[in-house]
C-alpha positions as CSV (number, residue, x, y, z in Angstrom):
1,M,48.8,143.0,28.2
2,S,46.2,142.7,30.9
3,P,46.2,142.4,34.7
4,T,46.7,138.9,36.1
5,T,43.5,137.0,36.8
6,T,45.1,134.4,39.2
7,A,44.7,134.6,42.9
8,P,47.1,137.3,44.3
9,R,49.9,136.3,46.6
10,P,49.2,137.3,50.2
11,A,52.6,139.1,50.4
12,T,51.8,141.4,47.5
13,V,48.1,142.2,47.8
14,A,46.6,144.7,50.2
15,L,42.9,144.5,51.0
16,D,40.7,147.2,52.4
17,V,38.8,146.6,55.6
18,E,35.5,145.6,54.0
19,T,37.2,143.0,51.9
20,V,39.2,141.6,54.8
21,R,36.0,141.2,56.9
22,R,34.4,139.4,54.0
23,V,37.2,136.9,53.3
24,E,37.7,136.3,57.1
25,A,34.0,135.6,57.5
26,E,34.1,133.1,54.6
27,A,37.1,131.4,56.2
28,M,35.5,131.2,59.6
29,A,32.4,129.6,58.0
30,R,34.4,126.8,56.5
31,L,37.1,126.2,59.2
32,P,36.6,124.9,62.8
33,E,35.8,127.5,65.3
34,G,38.9,129.3,66.6
35,T,41.2,128.2,63.8
36,L,42.0,131.7,62.5
37,M,42.9,133.0,66.0
38,A,45.0,129.9,66.7
39,R,46.9,130.4,63.5
40,A,47.4,134.1,64.1
41,A,48.5,133.5,67.7
42,T,51.0,130.9,66.6
43,A,52.4,133.3,64.0
44,V,52.8,136.1,66.5
45,A,54.5,133.7,69.0
46,V,56.9,132.4,66.4
47,S,57.8,135.9,65.2
48,A,58.1,137.2,68.8
49,G,60.4,134.2,69.6
50,Q,62.6,135.1,66.7
51,M,62.8,138.7,67.8
52,L,63.8,137.7,71.4
53,R,66.4,135.3,70.1
54,D,67.9,138.0,68.0
55,L,67.8,140.4,70.9
56,L,68.8,138.2,73.8
57,G,69.8,134.9,72.3
58,R,66.9,133.2,74.2
59,V,63.2,133.2,75.0
60,T,63.5,131.8,78.5
61,G,63.5,134.6,81.1
62,A,62.7,137.3,78.5
63,R,60.3,140.0,79.7
64,V,57.3,140.3,77.4
65,V,54.5,142.8,77.9
66,L,51.2,142.5,76.0
67,L,49.1,145.6,75.3
68,V,45.6,144.1,75.1
69,G,42.5,145.7,73.7
70,A,39.0,144.5,73.4
71,G,39.0,142.9,70.0
72,D,40.5,139.9,68.2
73,N,44.0,141.4,68.0
74,G,43.9,141.4,71.8
75,G,42.9,137.8,71.7
76,D,45.7,137.0,69.3
77,A,48.2,138.7,71.7
78,L,46.9,136.8,74.7
79,H,47.1,133.4,73.0
80,A,50.6,134.3,71.7
81,G,51.6,135.3,75.1
82,A,50.5,132.0,76.5
83,R,52.7,130.2,74.0
84,L,55.7,132.3,74.9
85,A,55.0,131.7,78.6
86,T,55.2,127.9,78.1
87,R,58.6,128.5,76.6
88,G,59.8,130.2,79.7
89,A,59.1,133.9,79.0
90,R,57.9,136.2,81.7
91,V,54.6,137.5,80.2
92,D,52.5,140.3,81.6
93,A,49.3,141.3,79.9
94,L,48.1,144.9,80.4
95,L,44.3,145.0,79.8
96,V,43.7,148.6,78.5
97,A,40.0,148.2,77.5
98,D,36.8,147.6,79.5
99,R,36.6,144.0,78.2
100,H,39.0,141.4,76.8
101,H,39.1,138.0,75.1
102,E,38.3,135.6,78.0
103,A,39.6,132.5,76.4
104,G,42.9,134.1,75.6
105,A,43.1,135.4,79.1
106,D,42.4,132.0,80.5
107,A,45.1,130.5,78.3
108,L,47.7,133.0,79.5
109,R,46.8,132.3,83.2
110,R,47.2,128.6,82.7
111,A,50.6,129.1,81.1
112,G,51.8,131.1,84.0
113,G,51.4,134.6,82.6
114,R,50.0,137.5,84.6
115,L,47.1,139.8,83.8
116,H,46.8,143.4,85.0
117,V,43.7,145.6,84.6
118,V,45.0,149.1,83.8
119,D,42.9,151.8,85.5
120,G,43.7,155.4,86.3
121,D,47.1,154.6,88.0
122,L,49.5,154.0,85.2
123,V,52.7,153.9,87.2
124,A,53.0,150.1,87.7
125,A,51.9,149.4,84.1
126,A,54.4,152.0,82.7
127,E,57.2,150.4,84.8
128,L,56.4,147.0,83.2
129,V,56.6,148.4,79.7
130,A,59.8,150.3,80.5
131,A,61.4,147.1,81.7
132,A,60.2,144.9,78.8
133,D,62.4,143.2,76.3
134,L,59.5,142.9,73.9
135,V,56.1,144.8,73.7
136,V,53.3,143.1,71.7
137,D,50.7,145.6,70.5
138,G,47.2,144.0,70.4
139,V,45.2,147.1,71.3
140,L,43.3,148.0,68.1
141,G,42.5,146.0,65.0
142,I,41.6,147.0,61.4
143,G,38.4,148.6,62.6
144,G,40.2,151.1,64.8
145,R,39.9,154.7,64.0
146,G,41.7,157.7,65.3
147,A,44.5,158.1,67.9
148,L,44.9,155.8,70.8
149,R,43.0,156.7,73.9
150,E,44.2,156.4,77.5
151,P,45.6,154.3,79.0
152,A,47.0,152.8,75.8
153,A,48.3,156.1,74.5
154,T,50.6,156.6,77.5
155,L,51.9,153.0,77.5
156,A,52.6,153.2,73.7
157,A,54.6,156.4,74.4
158,V,56.6,154.7,77.1
159,A,57.4,151.8,74.7
160,R,58.7,154.4,72.1
161,E,61.1,155.8,74.7
162,T,62.6,152.5,75.8
163,D,64.9,150.0,74.2
164,A,62.2,147.4,74.0
165,S,61.4,145.9,70.6
166,V,57.8,146.3,69.5
167,L,55.8,143.8,67.6
168,A,52.3,144.8,66.2
169,V,49.6,142.3,65.6
170,D,48.3,142.8,62.1
171,L,48.5,146.7,62.2
172,P,50.1,149.2,64.6
173,S,47.4,150.7,66.8
174,G,46.6,154.3,65.8
175,V,47.1,153.6,62.0
176,D,44.1,153.7,59.7
177,A,44.0,150.3,57.9
178,D,42.6,151.6,54.7
179,T,44.5,154.9,54.3
180,G,47.7,154.8,56.4
181,V,46.5,158.0,58.0
182,V,47.8,158.5,61.6
183,E,45.8,161.1,63.4
184,D,48.4,161.7,66.1
185,A,51.8,160.0,65.8
186,D,52.4,160.7,69.5
187,R,49.3,158.6,70.3
188,A,50.1,155.6,68.0
189,V,52.3,152.5,68.3
190,R,55.6,152.5,66.4
191,A,56.4,148.9,65.6
192,D,59.7,147.3,64.7
193,R,57.8,144.5,63.1
194,T,54.2,143.9,62.1
195,V,52.9,140.3,61.8
196,V,50.2,140.7,59.1
197,M,47.4,138.2,59.0
198,G,46.4,136.8,55.6
199,A,47.0,139.8,53.4
200,L,48.5,143.3,53.6
201,K,46.4,146.3,54.4
202,P,46.8,149.5,52.5
203,G,47.6,151.5,55.6
204,L,50.8,149.4,56.1
205,L,52.2,150.6,52.8
206,V,51.2,154.2,52.4
207,G,51.2,157.4,54.4
208,E,52.5,157.7,58.0
209,G,51.3,154.1,58.6
210,A,54.2,152.8,56.4
211,R,56.7,154.6,58.6
212,L,55.2,153.1,61.8
213,S,54.9,149.5,60.7
214,G,58.5,148.4,60.7
215,D,59.3,145.2,58.9
216,L,56.2,143.4,57.5
217,E,55.8,139.7,57.9
218,V,52.8,138.4,56.1
219,V,51.5,135.0,57.3
220,D,49.0,132.7,55.6
221,I,46.1,131.9,58.0
222,G,43.9,130.3,55.4
223,L,42.1,133.2,53.7
224,D,40.9,132.6,50.1
225,L,42.1,135.5,48.0
226,G,40.6,134.3,44.8
227,G,37.8,136.3,43.2
228,L,38.7,139.6,44.6
229,D,37.4,142.9,43.2
230,P,40.4,144.4,41.4
231,A,39.1,147.9,42.1
232,R,39.3,147.2,45.8
233,T,42.9,145.9,45.9
234,L,46.2,147.6,46.3
235,V,49.1,145.6,44.8
236,L,52.6,145.9,46.3
237,V,55.0,145.9,43.3
238,D,57.8,143.4,43.8
239,D,60.6,142.1,41.6
240,E,58.4,139.4,40.1
241,L,55.7,141.9,39.0
242,A,58.3,144.4,37.6
243,A,60.1,141.6,35.7
244,S,56.8,140.6,34.0
245,V,56.9,144.0,32.2
246,L,60.5,143.9,31.2
247,A,60.3,141.7,28.1
248,R,63.5,140.6,26.5
249,P,63.9,141.3,22.8
250,G,63.3,138.2,20.7
251,A,65.3,137.0,17.7
252,G,62.7,138.5,15.3
253,D,62.6,141.9,16.9
254,D,63.9,145.1,15.4
255,K,64.1,148.6,16.9
256,Y,60.5,149.3,15.8
257,T,58.9,146.2,17.1
258,R,60.5,146.8,20.4
259,G,58.7,150.1,20.6
260,V,59.4,153.7,19.7
261,V,59.2,156.3,22.5
262,G,59.1,160.0,21.8
263,L,60.0,162.8,24.2
264,S,59.2,166.5,24.2
265,T,61.0,167.6,27.3
266,G,63.5,170.2,28.4
267,S,64.0,173.7,27.1
268,E,66.7,176.3,26.6
269,R,66.4,177.1,30.3
270,Y,66.4,173.5,31.4
271,P,68.2,171.4,28.8
272,G,69.2,168.9,31.6
273,A,65.6,167.7,31.9
274,A,65.7,166.6,28.2
275,I,69.0,164.8,28.8
276,L,67.8,163.1,31.9
277,S,64.4,162.0,30.5
278,T,66.0,160.6,27.4
279,A,68.6,158.8,29.5
280,G,65.7,157.1,31.3
281,A,64.0,156.2,28.0
282,R,67.2,154.7,26.6
283,H,67.4,152.2,29.4
284,G,63.8,150.9,29.3
285,T,62.4,148.3,26.8
286,A,61.9,150.5,23.8
287,G,64.2,150.0,20.8
288,Y,64.0,153.5,19.4
289,V,64.1,156.9,21.2
290,R,63.2,160.1,19.4
291,Y,63.3,163.6,20.8
292,S,61.4,166.7,19.6
293,G,62.1,170.0,21.3
294,P,64.3,173.0,21.9
295,A,67.1,170.9,23.6
296,H,67.7,168.7,20.6
297,A,71.4,169.7,20.2
298,E,72.2,169.0,23.8
299,V,70.4,165.6,23.6
300,V,72.4,164.5,20.6
301,R,75.6,165.5,22.2
302,A,74.7,163.5,25.3
303,W,73.1,160.5,23.5
304,P,74.1,160.1,19.8
305,D,71.7,157.1,19.5
306,V,68.7,159.3,20.1
307,V,67.0,160.8,17.0
308,A,66.6,164.4,18.0
309,K,65.1,167.2,16.0
310,P,63.6,170.6,16.6
311,G,60.0,171.4,15.7
312,R,56.6,170.2,16.7
313,V,55.7,166.7,18.0
314,G,53.1,166.4,15.3
315,V,55.7,166.2,12.6
316,A,58.4,164.3,14.5
317,G,57.4,160.9,13.4
318,R,55.4,158.0,14.9
319,A,55.9,156.8,18.4
320,Q,54.1,154.2,20.5
321,C,54.2,156.6,23.5
322,W,55.0,160.3,24.0
323,V,56.5,161.8,27.2
324,V,55.8,165.5,27.5
325,G,56.6,168.1,30.2
326,C,59.8,167.6,32.1
327,G,61.4,171.1,32.1
328,R,59.5,171.9,29.0
329,G,58.0,175.2,30.3
330,T,54.5,176.5,29.9
331,D,54.8,178.6,26.8
332,E,52.8,178.2,23.6
333,D,55.2,175.7,22.1
334,A,54.9,173.5,25.2
335,R,51.1,173.8,25.0
336,L,51.1,172.7,21.4
337,A,53.4,169.8,22.3
338,I,50.7,168.4,24.6
339,L,48.0,168.9,22.0
340,D,50.0,167.2,19.3
341,A,50.9,164.3,21.5
342,A,47.3,163.9,22.8
343,A,45.9,163.4,19.3
344,P,47.0,159.8,18.5
345,P,45.4,156.8,20.4
346,T,48.7,155.8,21.9
347,P,49.9,156.2,25.5
348,L,50.8,159.7,26.7
349,V,52.9,160.5,29.8
350,L,52.5,164.0,31.2
351,D,55.0,165.3,33.8
352,A,56.0,168.5,35.6
353,D,55.2,171.6,33.4
354,A,52.7,169.6,31.4
355,L,50.7,169.0,34.6
356,T,50.7,172.8,35.2
357,L,49.2,173.4,31.8
358,L,46.8,170.6,32.3
359,A,45.5,172.2,35.5
360,E,45.4,175.7,34.1
361,D,44.5,175.5,30.4
362,A,41.0,174.5,29.5
363,E,41.8,173.4,25.9
364,V,44.6,171.2,27.1
365,R,42.4,169.7,29.8
366,A,39.6,169.0,27.3
367,A,42.0,167.4,24.8
368,V,43.5,165.1,27.4
369,I,40.3,164.1,29.0
370,S,38.7,163.3,25.7
371,R,41.7,161.6,24.0
372,P,41.3,158.1,22.7
373,G,44.5,156.8,24.2
374,V,45.7,156.1,27.8
375,T,47.1,159.1,29.7
376,V,49.5,158.7,32.6
377,L,50.0,161.7,34.9
378,T,53.1,161.7,37.2
379,P,52.7,164.4,39.8
380,H,54.3,164.9,43.2
381,D,52.0,166.0,46.0
382,G,52.1,169.7,45.1
383,E,51.3,169.0,41.5
384,L,48.5,166.7,42.5
385,A,47.0,169.5,44.6
386,R,47.0,171.8,41.6
387,L,45.3,169.2,39.5
388,A,42.7,168.6,42.3
389,G,42.2,172.4,42.8
390,G,43.3,172.3,46.4
391,R,45.5,170.9,49.1
392,V,46.1,167.1,49.2
393,G,45.3,165.7,52.6
394,P,47.0,162.8,54.4
395,D,45.0,160.1,52.4
396,R,47.1,160.1,49.3
397,L,45.3,157.1,47.8
398,A,42.0,158.8,47.9
399,A,43.4,162.0,46.5
400,A,45.1,160.2,43.6
401,R,41.9,158.3,42.8
402,E,39.9,161.6,42.7
403,V,42.3,163.0,40.1
404,A,42.4,159.8,38.1
405,D,38.6,159.9,37.9
406,A,38.5,163.6,37.1
407,Y,41.0,163.4,34.2
408,R,40.2,159.9,33.0
409,A,43.9,159.1,33.5
410,V,46.2,156.8,35.3
411,V,47.9,158.7,38.1
412,L,51.4,157.9,39.4
413,L,51.8,159.9,42.6
414,K,55.5,160.1,43.4
415,G,56.8,159.8,47.0
416,S,58.6,157.5,49.4
417,A,55.8,155.1,48.6
418,T,54.8,155.8,45.0
419,V,51.1,155.1,44.4
420,V,49.6,154.3,41.0
421,V,45.8,154.3,40.5
422,A,43.6,154.0,37.5
423,P,39.9,154.8,37.0
424,D,39.2,151.1,37.1
425,G,41.2,148.1,38.1
426,P,43.7,147.5,40.9
427,S,46.0,150.2,42.3
428,Y,49.7,149.7,42.9
429,V,52.3,150.9,45.4
430,A,56.1,150.8,44.9
431,V,58.3,151.1,47.9
432,A,61.7,150.2,46.5
433,A,62.9,153.9,46.4
434,P,65.5,154.9,48.9
435,P,65.4,158.4,50.5
436,E,68.4,159.3,48.2
437,L,66.0,159.6,45.3
438,A,64.7,162.8,46.7
439,T,67.0,164.9,44.5
440,A,66.6,167.1,41.5
441,G,66.0,165.4,38.2
442,T,65.1,161.9,39.3
443,G,61.5,162.5,38.3
444,D,62.7,163.3,34.8
445,V,64.5,159.9,34.7
446,L,61.4,158.2,35.9
447,A,59.2,159.8,33.2
448,G,61.6,158.5,30.6
449,V,61.6,155.0,32.0
450,L,57.9,154.9,32.1
451,G,57.5,156.2,28.6
452,S,59.9,153.5,27.3
453,L,58.1,150.7,29.1
454,L,54.7,151.9,27.8
455,A,56.1,152.1,24.3
456,G,57.4,148.5,24.5
457,V,54.1,147.2,25.8
458,Q,52.1,149.2,23.2
459,A,54.3,147.7,20.4
460,R,53.1,144.2,21.5
461,G,49.4,145.1,21.9
462,Q,47.1,147.9,22.8
463,V,47.7,149.5,26.3
464,D,44.5,149.9,28.4
465,P,44.3,151.8,31.7
466,A,44.7,148.7,33.8
467,S,47.8,147.5,32.0
468,A,49.2,151.1,32.0
469,A,48.8,151.2,35.8
470,R,50.7,147.9,36.1
471,V,53.5,149.2,33.8
472,A,53.6,152.5,35.8
473,G,54.1,150.5,39.0
474,A,56.8,148.5,37.4
475,A,58.5,151.6,36.2
476,A,58.5,153.1,39.7
477,H,60.0,149.8,41.0
478,V,62.8,149.8,38.4
479,H,63.5,153.4,39.1
480,G,63.6,152.8,42.9
481,L,65.9,149.8,42.5
482,A,68.2,151.9,40.3
483,G,68.2,154.5,43.1
484,A,69.1,151.9,45.7
485,L,72.0,150.6,43.5
486,A,73.3,154.1,43.0
487,A,73.2,154.7,46.7
488,R,75.2,151.6,47.7
489,G,77.8,152.1,50.3
490,G,76.2,155.3,51.5
491,R,77.2,157.2,48.3
492,P,75.4,160.5,47.7
493,V,73.1,160.2,44.7
494,A,72.5,162.7,41.8
495,S,70.0,162.0,39.1
496,P,72.6,161.0,36.4
497,D,73.7,158.3,38.9
498,V,70.2,156.9,38.9
499,A,70.1,156.8,35.1
500,A,73.5,155.1,35.0
501,A,72.2,152.4,37.3
502,L,69.2,151.6,35.3
503,P,70.8,148.9,33.1
504,E,71.9,146.9,36.2
505,A,68.5,147.3,37.7
506,V,66.8,146.0,34.5
507,A,69.3,143.1,34.3
508,R,68.6,142.1,37.9
509,L,64.9,142.1,37.4
510,R,65.1,140.3,34.1
511,A,67.2,137.6,35.8
512,A,64.2,137.0,38.1
513,R,61.9,136.5,35.1
514,P,61.0,132.9,34.3
515,A,62.6,131.5,31.1
516,G,60.3,132.0,28.1
517,A,58.1,134.5,29.9
């Protein structure tokens, strides 16, 4: 299994600023002058019109305020405002920079809109924002860095405190496009919707930026997304991608050809971790689940289909993937479990206590870094910090990449937006998880699902880091969907509920998989 080589879909690929600038320059070189801005402005105007109709039932007479900066986003906002003005909206543009897009300003004037240069006196401008039905953010573009400056910061704060809907052009101002880092949330735009031009940006999907972006509407403005450098792309995992990993068993398959996943998880102190991780493994794509560890009796009582034995991983029997660590402890037996599982050239998933040993034990670390197979680490932020030897900053993508490079491993960094990175190839982000998944034991379920999917892929062909990252992204999406299903109707969620919802999640995703795929 290898990563797709076809051109990515704009709604699922996020490009860093350098790549966006390159593909935009290529598009501008082959298209008539002004085409990209015209397409962007049309998209913003259409989306704004939809928001106004949802809010007021009309566009005519709606009060629209544009926050206009010096760059192309400001030009997009001005041209969009002109289109709204021709439909009867009352459009006021607040010019918050020392320069603005002259052609856009002329278009707005001709359409009947009004322009206001915002200087030291913010009272009149703030009153316009406070009275608006819709505020369009066109202050900063993808090159913006740091918090908003005055007067834009004050006007953005006024917008947050009113009932006005906020639409951001391409990216909320104050959000770093590459990282999602927000230097000061009080000096950033909080959007209800972001109209994204051409392709997603990483900052819309991760970090504080994801929480400030609202609903994302990606519009095709004519960028050519073929020939991208996979190492510079962040792929949003959707149902289609996840379904591509969830192969249905064929008529010629048996339990072994579907994949064997082994788990050394749980302990006398934490037997539940063994039960939960094996529950996750049972509902992936593997056909055979074996367990080796101190909670073998509890596992068999919970799941009689799991082959569970005491003793070391090295004598437990073959597996296409081992999962080690969930609740396993950090004693000598747990340490030996990692060393045994690291020996064969098959995928290895290390979670929880195994990550502690990896960070603290030199022999374990050397064995994992030098092993012939693919290793997937599944930390939360605190565990990632231990692996990195310090605190993780707000740029979670960069922190995960550093650990992936240091340990020669794929890293699945858990969170509201789960990030998956590999030393080479594209990175992935899964955002299907609801807040209800933030409860004890759900990470154990995820580790089991991931191990099961990796075993299934390994049974069909050798897993490499790029394909392991894709599988990890799919596992996070399946797990997130199961969490959402478990939380339907506002139900409180415990980790066994997530495990119980996995079959429905897998079935829904498989239904989206094209026949014969």
